C-alpha positions as CSV (number, residue, x, y, z in Angstrom):
1,X,0.0,0.0,0.0
2,X,2.8,2.4,0.9
3,X,4.4,1.8,-2.5
4,X,1.2,2.5,-4.3
5,X,0.7,5.7,-2.3
6,X,4.3,6.7,-3.2
7,X,3.6,6.1,-6.9
8,X,0.5,8.2,-6.7
9,X,2.3,11.0,-5.0
10,X,5.1,11.0,-7.6
11,X,2.7,11.0,-10.5
12,X,0.7,13.7,-8.9
13,X,3.8,15.7,-8.2
14,X,5.0,15.7,-11.8
15,X,1.5,16.4,-13.3
16,X,0.7,19.1,-10.8
17,X,4.0,20.9,-11.2
18,X,3.6,21.0,-15.0
19,X,-0.1,22.1,-14.7
20,X,0.8,24.9,-12.3
21,X,3.8,26.0,-14.5
22,X,1.7,26.4,-17.6
23,X,-1.5,27.6,-15.9
24,X,-0.5,29.7,-12.9
25,X,-3.0,32.6,-13.1
26,X,-0.6,35.2,-11.7
27,X,2.3,34.5,-14.2
28,X,5.7,35.9,-13.3
29,X,6.8,34.7,-9.9
30,X,3.7,32.7,-9.4
31,X,4.6,30.5,-12.3
32,X,7.8,29.6,-10.5
33,X,6.7,29.6,-6.9
34,X,3.5,27.6,-7.3
35,X,5.2,24.5,-8.9
36,X,8.0,24.7,-6.3
37,X,5.5,24.8,-3.4
38,X,3.7,21.8,-5.0
39,X,6.9,19.8,-5.3
40,X,7.8,20.7,-1.7
41,X,4.4,19.4,-0.6
42,X,4.9,16.2,-2.5
43,X,8.4,15.8,-1.0
44,X,6.9,16.1,2.5
45,X,4.3,13.5,1.6
46,X,7.1,11.1,0.4
47,X,9.2,11.7,3.5
48,X,6.2,11.1,5.7
49,X,5.5,7.7,4.0
50,X,9.2,6.8,4.4
51,X,8.9,7.4,8.1
52,X,5.6,5.6,8.4
53,X,3.4,8.7,8.6
54,X,0.5,8.9,6.1
55,X,-1.0,12.3,7.1
56,X,1.3,14.3,4.8
57,X,0.3,11.9,1.9
58,X,-3.4,12.4,2.8
59,X,-3.0,16.2,2.8
60,X,-1.3,15.9,-0.6
61,X,-4.1,13.7,-1.9
62,X,-6.7,16.3,-0.8
63,X,-4.7,19.1,-2.5
64,X,-4.4,16.9,-5.6
65,X,-8.2,16.5,-5.7
66,X,-8.6,20.3,-5.4
67,X,-6.2,20.8,-8.2
68,X,-8.0,18.3,-10.4
69,X,-11.3,20.0,-9.7
70,X,-9.8,23.3,-10.8
71,X,-8.3,21.7,-13.9
72,X,-11.6,20.1,-15.0
73,X,-14.2,22.8,-14.0
74,X,-12.2,25.9,-13.2
75,X,-10.7,26.7,-16.7
76,X,-13.1,27.8,-19.4
77,X,-12.3,28.9,-23.0
78,X,-13.1,32.4,-24.1
79,X,-13.4,34.3,-27.4
80,X,-12.6,37.6,-25.6
81,X,-8.8,37.7,-25.6
82,X,-6.0,39.7,-27.3
83,X,-5.3,37.1,-30.0
84,X,-2.5,36.9,-32.5
85,X,-3.7,38.4,-35.8
86,X,-3.7,35.1,-37.7
87,X,-6.2,33.6,-35.3
88,X,-8.1,36.7,-34.4
89,X,-11.2,35.4,-36.0
90,X,-12.9,32.0,-36.2
91,X,-14.8,30.6,-39.3
92,X,-18.5,30.1,-39.3
93,X,-21.0,29.5,-42.1
94,X,-24.4,28.5,-43.4
95,X,-25.5,25.8,-45.8
96,X,-28.5,26.4,-48.1
97,X,-29.0,23.3,-50.3
98,X,-25.8,23.0,-52.3
99,X,-24.6,26.5,-51.4
100,X,-22.1,26.9,-48.6
101,X,-21.2,30.3,-47.3
102,X,-18.2,30.7,-45.0
103,X,-17.4,33.8,-43.1
104,X,-14.0,34.8,-41.8
105,X,-12.0,32.7,-44.4
106,X,-8.4,33.7,-43.9
107,X,-6.5,34.7,-47.0
108,X,-3.4,36.5,-45.7
109,X,-0.5,37.5,-48.0
110,X,2.5,36.4,-46.0
111,X,6.0,38.0,-46.6
112,X,7.5,36.8,-43.3
113,X,6.2,35.6,-39.9
114,X,5.5,39.1,-38.8
115,X,5.0,41.0,-42.2
116,X,1.7,40.2,-43.9
117,X,-1.4,41.7,-45.4
118,X,-4.4,40.5,-43.3
119,X,-7.5,39.6,-45.2
120,X,-10.6,38.0,-43.8
121,X,-13.2,37.1,-46.5
122,X,-16.6,35.8,-47.0
123,X,-16.6,33.0,-49.7
124,X,-19.3,30.9,-51.3
125,X,-19.0,27.4,-52.6
126,X,-21.2,25.1,-54.7
127,X,-21.0,21.7,-53.0
128,X,-22.3,20.0,-56.1
129,X,-19.0,21.1,-57.7
130,X,-16.8,19.4,-55.1
131,X,-14.0,17.6,-57.0
132,X,-11.2,16.7,-54.6
133,X,-10.3,16.2,-51.0
134,X,-6.6,16.3,-50.0
135,X,-4.9,15.7,-46.7
136,X,-1.9,17.9,-46.0
137,X,0.7,17.2,-43.3
138,X,3.1,19.8,-42.2
139,X,6.2,18.9,-40.1
140,X,8.2,21.5,-38.2
141,X,10.8,19.5,-36.4
142,X,10.1,16.2,-34.9
143,X,9.1,13.4,-37.4
144,X,6.5,12.0,-34.9
145,X,4.5,15.2,-34.7
146,X,2.7,16.9,-37.6
147,X,-0.1,19.4,-38.2
148,X,-3.0,18.1,-40.4
149,X,-5.1,20.1,-42.8
150,X,-7.9,19.1,-45.1
151,X,-8.3,20.9,-48.4
152,X,-11.5,20.7,-50.5
153,X,-11.2,21.6,-54.2
154,X,-14.0,22.6,-56.6
155,X,-14.4,22.4,-60.4
156,X,-14.6,26.3,-60.5
157,X,-11.0,26.4,-59.3
158,X,-11.7,27.3,-55.6
159,X,-10.0,25.6,-52.7
160,X,-10.8,25.9,-49.0
161,X,-8.6,24.4,-46.3
162,X,-9.9,23.5,-42.8
163,X,-7.5,23.3,-39.9
164,X,-7.8,23.1,-36.1
165,X,-5.4,25.8,-34.9
166,X,-4.0,26.6,-31.5
167,X,-5.3,30.0,-30.7
168,X,-2.3,31.9,-29.2
169,X,-2.6,35.2,-27.5
170,X,-0.2,38.1,-28.3
171,X,3.3,37.4,-26.9
172,X,2.5,33.7,-26.3
173,X,5.4,31.5,-27.1
174,X,4.8,28.1,-28.7
175,X,5.3,25.0,-26.5
176,X,4.5,21.5,-27.5
177,X,4.3,20.4,-23.9
178,X,2.2,23.4,-23.0
179,X,-0.3,22.2,-25.6
180,X,-1.0,19.1,-23.5
181,X,-1.5,21.3,-20.4
182,X,-4.2,23.6,-21.9
183,X,-1.9,26.5,-22.5
184,X,-3.8,27.3,-25.7
185,X,-7.4,27.4,-26.8
186,X,-8.4,25.9,-30.1
187,X,-10.3,27.2,-33.1
188,X,-11.6,25.8,-36.4
189,X,-10.2,27.9,-39.2
190,X,-11.0,27.9,-42.9
191,X,-8.4,29.5,-45.2
192,X,-7.2,29.7,-48.8
193,X,-4.5,27.2,-49.9
194,X,-2.3,30.2,-50.9
195,X,-2.4,31.2,-47.2
196,X,-2.3,28.2,-44.9
197,X,-0.2,25.8,-47.1
198,X,2.3,28.4,-48.4
199,X,2.9,30.1,-45.0
200,X,4.0,26.8,-43.6
201,X,6.4,25.8,-46.4
202,X,7.6,29.1,-47.8
203,X,7.5,31.3,-44.6
204,X,8.0,29.0,-41.6
205,X,10.2,26.6,-43.5
206,X,8.2,23.5,-42.6
207,X,8.1,20.3,-44.6
208,X,4.8,19.8,-46.3
209,X,3.3,16.7,-47.7
210,X,0.0,16.3,-49.7
């Protein structure tokens, strides 16, 4: 039983420290002090178990339940934040028979990561003219991780790409681990191929496969 409790404390210590690091509401010092305090509490729980005292482990378990409750119910997504320009809007639309109207289709003209002409457009598509569906994968570093996009082509020459994007706020830095700890919200975004495919290969230098 003691070994099982110790394993729970260790797992809770690692998860909780990362959760507090990426989600500390105060930022700054709180981002450092909260994980350190959590690890100190876990160390006290492990020391208590080593000396035959279970009270510190019980206190840690109670705190872990509180942290889990905050993690599940306390964090809520919002559309009201200072977003990066490329994810400032989300796509929405209407279907009327074979006519699809999409609002906020991104069609940026990218010159660099920070230099671009921002264009958000309303586009209309005839679903009866759907001619192709392509899956695009974009790799930016690790071969085991890729971003997937789906592109729909029509006989009139139009293409629209759908992608689930992390919605970063201004001054956010990208973290793959942070993505697993709810550092970012998500949005469904439709865009032109000239935007979403070209920005990855030509501007960000990613490897793209169709």
